[in-house]
C-alpha positions as CSV (number, residue, x, y, z in Angstrom):
1,M,22.0,-117.0,-31.3
2,N,24.4,-115.6,-28.8
3,S,26.5,-114.1,-31.5
4,R,23.4,-112.3,-32.9
5,I,22.6,-110.8,-29.5
6,T,26.2,-109.7,-29.1
7,V,26.3,-108.0,-32.5
8,T,22.9,-106.2,-31.8
9,V,24.1,-104.8,-28.5
10,F,27.3,-103.7,-30.0
11,L,25.5,-101.9,-32.8
12,W,23.1,-100.2,-30.5
13,C,25.9,-98.9,-28.2
14,A,27.8,-97.6,-31.3
15,L,24.7,-95.7,-32.4
16,A,23.7,-94.2,-28.9
17,L,27.2,-93.1,-27.8
18,P,27.6,-90.2,-30.3
19,V,24.1,-88.9,-29.5
20,A,24.8,-88.8,-25.8
21,V,28.1,-87.1,-26.4
22,Q,26.4,-84.5,-28.6
23,A,23.7,-83.7,-26.0
24,D,26.4,-83.4,-23.3
25,S,28.3,-80.9,-25.4
26,A,25.1,-78.9,-26.1
27,D,24.3,-78.6,-22.4
28,N,27.8,-77.5,-21.6
29,S,27.7,-74.8,-24.3
30,A,24.3,-73.6,-23.0
31,D,25.7,-73.3,-19.5
32,A,28.7,-71.4,-20.8
33,A,26.5,-69.0,-22.8
34,A,24.3,-68.3,-19.7
35,S,27.4,-67.6,-17.5
36,A,28.7,-65.2,-20.1
37,A,25.4,-63.4,-20.3
38,I,25.3,-62.9,-16.5
39,Q,28.9,-61.6,-16.4
40,E,28.1,-59.1,-19.2
41,V,25.1,-57.8,-17.3
42,E,27.0,-57.4,-14.1
43,S,29.9,-55.6,-15.8
44,S,27.5,-53.2,-17.6
45,A,25.5,-52.3,-14.4
46,P,26.4,-49.0,-12.6
47,A,28.8,-49.4,-9.7
48,S,26.8,-47.0,-7.6
49,V,23.6,-49.1,-7.6
50,V,23.2,-51.0,-4.3
51,V,20.8,-53.9,-4.3
52,P,18.9,-54.0,-1.1
53,A,19.2,-57.3,0.7
54,G,16.2,-59.6,0.3
55,V,15.0,-58.0,-2.9
56,V,16.4,-60.6,-5.3
57,D,14.8,-62.8,-7.8
58,N,15.3,-66.4,-6.8
59,D,15.7,-67.7,-10.4
60,S,18.0,-65.2,-12.0
61,G,19.7,-63.7,-8.9
62,L,19.0,-60.1,-10.2
63,P,17.3,-57.3,-8.3
64,E,13.5,-57.1,-8.9
65,A,13.0,-53.3,-7.9
66,A,14.9,-50.8,-5.8
67,A,12.9,-48.7,-3.3
68,P,13.6,-44.9,-3.4
69,T,16.1,-43.9,-0.8
70,E,15.6,-41.0,1.7
71,E,18.0,-38.8,-0.3
72,A,16.0,-39.3,-3.5
73,A,12.7,-38.4,-1.7
74,R,14.3,-35.2,-0.3
75,R,15.5,-34.2,-3.8
76,T,12.0,-34.9,-5.2
77,T,10.4,-32.7,-2.6
78,E,12.9,-29.9,-3.3
79,S,12.3,-30.2,-7.0
80,T,8.6,-30.0,-6.5
81,S,8.9,-26.9,-4.3
82,A,11.3,-25.2,-6.7
83,T,8.9,-25.9,-9.6
84,A,5.9,-24.5,-7.6
85,F,7.8,-21.3,-6.7
86,T,9.1,-20.9,-10.3
87,G,5.5,-21.1,-11.6
88,H,4.6,-17.9,-9.6
89,D,5.9,-14.4,-10.2
90,L,6.4,-13.1,-6.7
91,S,7.1,-9.5,-7.7
92,P,4.5,-7.0,-6.7
93,W,3.2,-6.7,-10.2
94,G,3.1,-10.5,-10.7
95,M,1.3,-11.0,-7.4
96,Y,-1.3,-8.3,-8.4
97,Q,-1.9,-10.0,-11.7
98,A,-2.4,-13.4,-10.0
99,A,-4.7,-12.0,-7.3
100,D,-8.5,-12.5,-7.1
101,I,-10.8,-9.9,-8.7
102,V,-11.9,-8.7,-5.2
103,V,-8.3,-8.4,-4.0
104,K,-7.5,-6.5,-7.3
105,S,-10.3,-4.1,-6.7
106,V,-9.1,-3.4,-3.1
107,M,-5.6,-2.8,-4.4
108,I,-6.8,-0.4,-7.1
109,G,-8.9,1.5,-4.6
110,L,-6.0,1.8,-2.2
111,M,-3.6,3.0,-4.9
112,L,-6.1,5.7,-6.0
113,A,-6.5,6.7,-2.4
114,S,-2.7,7.0,-2.1
115,L,-2.6,9.1,-5.3
116,L,-5.3,11.3,-3.9
117,T,-3.4,11.8,-0.7
118,W,-0.3,13.1,-2.5
119,T,-2.5,15.3,-4.7
120,V,-4.1,16.9,-1.7
121,W,-0.6,17.3,-0.1
122,L,0.7,19.2,-3.1
123,F,-2.3,21.4,-3.5
124,K,-2.6,22.3,0.2
125,T,1.2,22.9,0.6
126,V,1.0,25.5,-2.2
127,Q,-2.2,27.0,-0.8
128,L,-0.9,27.3,2.8
129,H,2.5,28.7,1.7
130,R,0.8,31.4,-0.3
131,A,-1.8,32.2,2.4
132,R,0.8,32.5,5.1
133,R,2.9,34.8,3.0
134,Q,-0.1,37.0,2.2
135,C,-1.1,37.1,5.8
136,Q,2.4,38.2,6.8
137,R,2.4,41.0,4.2
138,L,-1.1,42.3,5.2
139,L,-0.2,42.2,8.9
140,Q,2.9,44.2,8.4
141,Y,1.0,46.7,6.3
142,L,-1.7,47.1,9.1
143,Q,0.9,47.5,11.8
144,Q,2.5,50.4,9.8
145,S,-0.9,52.1,9.4
146,A,-1.9,54.7,11.9
147,T,-5.5,55.1,11.0
148,F,-8.1,53.0,9.2
149,A,-8.3,55.7,6.5
150,Q,-4.7,55.0,5.6
151,I,-5.4,51.3,4.9
152,L,-7.9,51.6,2.1
153,P,-5.9,53.5,-0.6
154,Q,-3.2,50.9,-0.9
155,L,-5.3,47.8,0.0
156,A,-5.5,46.8,-3.7
157,Q,-1.8,45.9,-3.6
158,Y,-2.6,43.2,-1.0
159,Q,-5.6,41.6,-2.7
160,S,-6.2,38.1,-1.2
161,A,-8.8,36.2,0.7
162,E,-7.5,37.7,3.9
163,T,-8.5,41.2,2.8
164,A,-12.0,40.1,3.5
165,L,-11.3,41.0,7.1
166,V,-10.7,44.7,6.1
167,S,-13.7,44.6,3.9
168,S,-15.9,43.3,6.7
169,C,-14.8,46.2,8.9
170,Q,-15.4,48.7,6.2
171,H,-18.9,47.3,5.6
172,E,-19.8,47.3,9.3
173,L,-18.6,50.9,9.7
174,A,-20.9,52.0,6.9
175,L,-23.9,50.2,8.4
176,S,-23.2,51.5,11.9
177,A,-22.8,55.1,10.6
178,A,-26.3,54.9,9.1
179,A,-27.8,53.5,12.3
180,G,-26.0,56.0,14.6
181,A,-24.4,53.4,16.9
182,S,-22.2,54.0,19.9
183,A,-18.5,53.2,20.1
184,D,-19.0,50.2,22.3
185,G,-21.7,48.7,20.1
186,L,-19.6,49.3,17.0
187,K,-16.7,47.4,18.6
188,E,-18.9,44.4,19.4
189,R,-20.3,44.2,15.9
190,L,-16.9,44.6,14.4
191,S,-15.5,41.8,16.6
192,A,-18.4,39.5,15.7
193,G,-18.0,40.2,11.9
194,L,-14.3,39.5,12.1
195,E,-14.9,36.2,13.9
196,R,-17.4,35.2,11.2
197,V,-14.9,36.0,8.4
198,Q,-12.1,34.1,10.3
199,A,-14.3,31.0,10.6
200,G,-15.1,31.1,6.9
201,L,-11.4,31.5,5.9
202,S,-10.4,28.7,8.3
203,A,-13.1,26.4,6.9
204,Q,-11.9,27.1,3.4
205,M,-8.4,26.3,4.3
206,N,-9.5,23.0,6.0
207,K,-11.0,21.7,2.8
208,G,-9.3,18.4,1.8
209,T,-7.9,17.6,5.3
210,G,-11.0,15.6,6.1
211,L,-10.3,13.4,3.2
212,L,-6.8,12.8,4.5
213,A,-8.2,11.8,7.9
214,T,-10.7,9.4,6.2
215,I,-8.0,7.7,4.2
216,G,-5.7,7.4,7.2
217,S,-8.3,5.7,9.3
218,V,-10.0,3.5,6.7
219,A,-7.2,2.4,4.4
220,P,-5.7,-0.2,6.8
221,F,-9.1,-1.9,7.3
222,V,-9.8,-1.9,3.6
223,G,-6.4,-3.6,3.0
224,L,-7.1,-6.0,5.8
225,F,-10.4,-7.0,4.1
226,G,-8.4,-7.8,0.9
227,T,-6.0,-9.9,2.9
228,V,-8.8,-11.8,4.6
229,W,-10.4,-12.5,1.3
230,G,-7.2,-13.6,-0.3
231,I,-6.3,-16.0,2.6
232,M,-9.8,-17.4,2.5
233,N,-9.3,-18.2,-1.2
234,S,-5.9,-19.8,-0.3
235,F,-7.5,-22.1,2.3
236,I,-10.2,-23.1,-0.3
237,G,-7.4,-24.0,-2.7
238,I,-5.7,-26.1,0.1
239,A,-9.0,-28.0,0.6
240,E,-9.4,-28.6,-3.2
241,T,-5.9,-29.7,-3.8
242,K,-5.7,-31.6,-0.5
243,T,-2.1,-30.5,0.0
244,T,-0.4,-28.4,2.7
245,N,2.8,-28.0,0.8
246,L,4.1,-24.5,1.6
247,A,5.2,-24.0,-2.0
248,V,1.6,-24.3,-3.1
249,V,0.1,-22.2,-0.3
250,A,2.7,-19.4,0.0
251,P,2.1,-17.5,-3.3
252,G,-1.7,-17.1,-2.5
253,I,-1.0,-15.8,1.0
254,A,1.7,-13.4,-0.3
255,E,-0.8,-12.0,-2.8
256,A,-3.3,-11.5,0.0
257,L,-0.8,-9.8,2.2
258,L,0.1,-7.4,-0.6
259,A,-3.3,-5.7,-0.1
260,T,-2.5,-4.9,3.6
261,A,0.9,-3.6,2.5
262,I,-0.8,-1.2,0.0
263,G,-3.3,-0.2,2.7
264,L,-0.5,0.8,5.0
265,V,1.3,2.6,2.2
266,A,-1.8,4.7,1.7
267,A,-2.7,5.2,5.3
268,I,0.7,6.2,6.9
269,P,1.4,9.2,4.6
270,A,-2.2,10.3,4.9
271,V,-2.0,10.4,8.7
272,V,1.4,12.2,8.7
273,I,0.3,14.8,6.1
274,Y,-3.0,15.4,8.1
275,N,-1.1,16.1,11.3
276,H,1.3,18.4,9.4
277,F,-1.6,20.4,7.9
278,S,-3.4,20.5,11.2
279,R,-0.4,22.4,12.7
280,A,0.0,24.6,9.6
281,I,-3.7,25.5,9.6
282,G,-3.4,26.3,13.3
283,Q,-0.6,28.7,12.5
284,Y,-2.7,30.2,9.7
285,R,-5.6,30.8,12.2
286,A,-3.2,32.6,14.5
287,R,-2.2,34.9,11.7
288,L,-5.8,35.7,11.0
289,T,-6.3,36.5,14.6
290,D,-3.3,38.8,14.5
291,I,-4.8,40.6,11.5
292,A,-8.2,41.0,13.2
293,T,-6.6,42.2,16.4
294,A,-4.6,44.8,14.4
295,L,-7.8,46.0,12.7
296,M,-9.6,46.3,16.1
297,I,-6.6,48.3,17.5
298,I,-6.6,50.7,14.6
299,I,-10.4,51.3,14.7
300,S,-10.4,51.6,18.5
301,R,-7.6,54.2,18.2
302,D,-9.7,56.1,15.6
303,L,-12.7,56.1,17.8
304,D,-10.8,57.4,20.8
305,R,-9.3,60.1,18.6
306,Q,-12.8,61.1,17.4
307,E,-14.1,61.3,21.0
308,H,-11.2,63.5,22.1
309,R,-11.4,66.0,19.4
310,D,-12.1,69.6,20.2
311,E,-15.4,69.5,18.4
312,A,-17.9,67.5,20.4
313,P,-20.2,65.1,18.5
314,A,-23.2,67.2,19.5
315,D,-21.9,70.2,17.6
316,N,-22.3,68.5,14.2
317,G,-25.0,66.0,15.2
318,K,-22.9,63.0,14.2
319,T,-21.8,60.0,16.3
320,A,-18.3,58.7,16.6
321,S,-19.0,55.9,14.1
322,G,-20.4,58.5,11.6
323,Q,-17.3,60.6,11.9
324,L,-15.1,57.6,11.5
325,Q,-17.0,56.6,8.3
326,E,-16.5,60.1,6.9
327,A,-12.8,59.9,7.6
328,C,-12.6,56.6,5.7
């Protein structure tokens, strides 16, 4: 009986020993494979990655997730700003195309006003230069004439708007001769007629300057209206996007400010040109006054000459104005 038990225990040990040894070797090989895998992962990971302390998986010993650093956040912000600015053409033409329809209308109106300003400048410059030259020629001709009768034959060579002063004098002399006026009354009527002609010529020369004054005074406010409208739209965009990032807000504000810039571009030359023409027209009025004065001097000289002739007015029954008209 004892021998049977001994044989059974011996056989059982002989069978269980190889199984245990095999399981042991399997566990060792599994541990070796796991260690090799960990070493391979560590060797392949970038050297610059720093695992924050405390963010480690308890089972594997590997990092769960790395939080973005301050440098990465700054770079992300710069990248977003650069992308936002790149998406907008900040040239004047690009800002005009991206502007609102109201701001576009304001810009177009101001550009047309600026074009009109320079058109008026070109036209009035030519007109004033020509008028001053004609006034100077006519004044020199009158100063060289001794009597009113000497003016009329060659007056056709000086045909211009300013010769209306001479025509006014000629017309008044004809009317006064028919009415039999005295010398003093004739001088008063001639002076009144010359003043009326001067006022008409000055008003004609002033045409267009009122437009310059209007553009110079109104254009900045029109541009400001466009700017206010554009900035209002920018704030509405801020409220809708719920962001105050300057890269998002700045293009809209720049487009709005472009309207004010165009308004100033239209207004400043208009004011400067208006002041220049005001001085030039003042000089033109002075030339007209010189011409009127020269005419009055010539006619007064003729009247005095008629009064001091040997033949008295009573001898032929004609007044001084009638004799002067006959001489003309």
